[in-house]
N, C-alpha and C positions, 0 to 999 in steps of 0.2 A: 498694747503687747499683739506681738502675731501670735493668731492661737500654732498649735502644732501639727495640725492637717496644713497649711495654707505652708510655714515648712516645708513638711514635706513634700508637698507639688515646686516647690522653688526648686531642694535640692536636687530632685528627677530632673526638673525643664535643668536644670547648672547640667548633669546629671547629661541626659541627653546630649545639651548644646558640645560637650567636651567629647565627648564617645564619638557624634558625625565631621567632629575636628578631625579627628585623632583621622575614622574610618574612612575619609578625605581622603587625609595623605595618604593612607594604607594603598590606599585604591588605585591611587593617580601615581604611584612609584612603578617603576623602568619592572622591578620583580613582578612586578601584576601586571603589571602587558606585555610581557614575556609570556605569564601564563593566559591570559588572554588569550595571547596567538596563541599556543600553544593549542589549547584547546579547540578553536574556531578550525587551527589546520587539521582538527581528529573527527571532531564532526563536518570538513568536508569530506575527508578520505570515509565515516559509512557514507553517507549519502553517497558517493562513488561509490562502492563497496553495494550497497539498497539495491541501487539504479541496475547495475548491473544481472543481479540478478534478479530484479526484476520482468526485467529487459529474455530474460532464459529460461523464464516462467512461461509471458508472453508466446517468445515464439513454436516452444513443445508446446502447449495450448491450441496456438493457430495451426501446428500440423497434426495435433490429437483428431479436433477439429476436421481438418480438411480430409484425411482419413477418414470419419465416424460420415462425410462428407462420400466419399466416393464410395461404401459399403451399401447405403442405402438408392443410389446410385442404381447401383450393381442389382439392389436386390429388385428396387422398381421395373429392370428391366426385365428380370426376371419372372417376376409374375404377370406381366403384358404377356411375354411367352407365353406359358403355363395355360393363361387366359386366351389368348387369338389359339392353339393349339383344342384347348376346352371345345372351341369353338366354329374350329374348321375338323372336328368330332361330330359333334354333334348335328353340325351339317352335312356329315357322311352319310348317317346314319338315319340321319329325315328321306337322304334319298337316297335310302336303298330298300326304306320299305312305303315310299311308294312309288 
C-alpha cells in the first residue's frame, strides 16, 4: 500500500497539473489578451511621459550649465582686467620712484 506521504505528493502533482491547465486556458483567452494589450498600451504611454519629462529636465540642465559657464567667463575676464590694471599701477609707481 502507498504511504500517506506518497499519496499526498501524488495529489499535489495532480492538483498542480489541473491548476496549470486551467491557468493556460485563462491566460490564453481573448479577455486575457485584451488585458495584456491594455496593460502594454498603458506602459507605453507611461514611457512616453517619462521620456518627455527627462528631455525637459535635460534641456533645463543644459541651460543652467550654459549660464554658469557664461558667469565664469565674465568673472575670469574681470579678474584678468583687474590684474592688468594692478600691474599698470605698479609700473607707474616704479617709474615715479625712479
